[in-house]
N, C-alpha and C positions, 0 to 999 in steps of 0.2 A: 358160825363160820371159823373155821380153822386157817392159820395161814399155812401155805402149801410149802413153807420153808423150814419155817421155826415150830410150827405148830399153836402158836399162841391164839388165845380165843379172841374171836374180832366181831365188831358188829356187823349185820347183814349188809350193809350199805358200804362198808370200809372198802378204800381203794389201796391204801398202803398200811403196812403193817408197823404199828407203834412198836412194835419190839424190835426189829429187825431191820426195818425202813423198806424192805421189799415190795415190788408192787405185787397185788394179789390179784389182778386183773388182768395182766400180761399174759397172753396165751403162750406156750411153749413153743419153741422154734420148732418149724417142721422139718428142719434139716439141721444138721451139727454144722460150726464153722469151719470153713475150709482153710486151712495153713496159707497161709501168704506164701506165693511161691517165688517171691523176690527174696536173694539172699540177706539176712538177718546183717546189719551192721551198728547196731543200737549198743552204747556204752552202757554197762550195769554200774548203777551207782551204790553208796551204803544205803541199806534200807532206812527209813524214818526212826525205827524203834532204835537203830544203833546211835543215829545221831543225838541222842539226848532228850528226843521228844515220845511222849507217852503214846501208843497208837493202840487204839482197842482192838484185840483179836480175840479169837476163842468162839466160845457159844454163846447165842444171843441174849444168854443172862448176864454175862460177863459183859457184853456190850451194852446194857440198858441205860447207863449213865452216859454213854459216849454222846448219843444223839438225842436230844430232847423230843419226844414224840409230840406231834401237833394232832389237832383235831382232824383225823381223816372221815369223818362223815360225812357224806355229801347232804347240802342243807335240804330239809325237806321242804315239798312244795304244796301248797294249800290250795284245793282247786278253787276256783273262782266260780262266782256264782254265774249262772247263764245268762247270756246278753238277749235282751228283748229283740223281736224281728226289726223293730221300727227304731231302736237305738244306733246310734251312728257308731261306726268303728273306728277307732284312731289307728293310722298307719302305723304298722310293726317299726321299731327303732331296730336297725342293724346292730349286734352284739361284736364289739370289738375283740379278735383273737389275744389271747394273752401270751406277750413276748417276754424275754431275758435279755440281758445285755452280759456278755461275757468279755471281760477286760483281760488281756493276757500280758504278763509280765515279760514278755517280746515286744509288747508295744500294739499289738494288734488288738483290736475292739470289734466285735459283731454283735448284731441282734439276730437272734434266734425267735421261731416262731414254730417249728416244725421238727423234724428229724436229721439228724447230720451224724458226723464221722470227724474226729480230731486227730491228727498225727502229722509227722514232718511230710509224708506223702501219701494221705488216706486212699485206700480203693475199697469201693463195695464189695460184698459178697455177692456171689450168682444168685440173682433173683431179687437183690436189695436194690430199692430205689430212695435213698438219703435226700431229703431237700438241700443239704449244703454238705460240702465238703471242705473242711477249715486246716488249711497247711500252717505249721508252726515251724518258723523260723528258729532251728535249735542248733547252733554248730555244734555242742557238746555231744550230740546224740543221744541224749537220755531219754529222750522222747521217740518211740516206737513209731514205724512208719504208719500204722493203723491204730492208734492207742485207746483211743475211748470213743464210745457211743452216747450220743444225748437224745432225748426228746422230750416232749410235753404232754401230761396226760392229766386230764381233769384240772388244769389250770397250775399245776406241779411240774418242775423241772425234776429229770430222771437222767443218771448217767450209768453207764454199764462199762467195765474195764473189758477191753477185747485181749485179755490174753497176754498184756503188753510185758516187757522184758522188767521194766522196774516197777509196774503195778500204777494204781490210782488211789489217792487217799482224800477224805474230805474231812475240811477243818472248819468246824463251826465257828458261829459269832463268839461262843464262849472260850476258843481256843482249843477246844477238846478236839482230836483226832480221830479218825475211823479209816481202816485200811479196808478197800473193796475187794469184796471176792471175785474174782474174774468171772462173767457171763450173767452176774445177779445185778437186777436194777436197785439204785438207791435215790431216793429222793434228796433233793439239794435247795434248802431255802435260800431265799435272798438274804444278802450279806455275809454268805458263807463264802468259801473259797475251796478250789479244787486243786490239787498238787498232782502234776503228772511229770516223773523224771525231777529234773531240776527247775521245770517251770511251774508256775502260778497262773491259777484264772481266778479272777473275783467275779461271783455272781450277783448281778444286780436287776 
């Protein structure tokens, strides 16, 4: 199997590409994003790469060292032996849903376990039904009205920039930074942080 974005060879059970970090199971959107009809009032700030911090850009090969690939292979399930008809069956234990904590530099703190949008005044696209709409108090207006989309897939948190004015960057625990291409999903590990405009989000 090959990554539909960068073409890297992947195992059949892979969920994310180890080369570019993109989701390989996400279905393409059935409709393009509709431009936000509200007038833009976002303040454009200096890009990260001009502020003295190296940001990975360019081809996936150049970005290889920016995000340490994690094992994306799903755990193999070993078939259990059939249960004898007269053997008592233990009650099933409900599996707890995976959740992540997002701590904002503006003071907000939320727990997410589904999909959502982040921005100063986020709104969903026609047909979208996000679980959460997270408003960020950004007096400097460096965060777009609908800046970022997030969700959980197979126990991993992913984000996708919604064509924001100032973009989105992932800062790994090692300190390496990666600029996100708008419209693509990127996996974010616990302990990393996300930068949107002048604001920072810690992932726990």
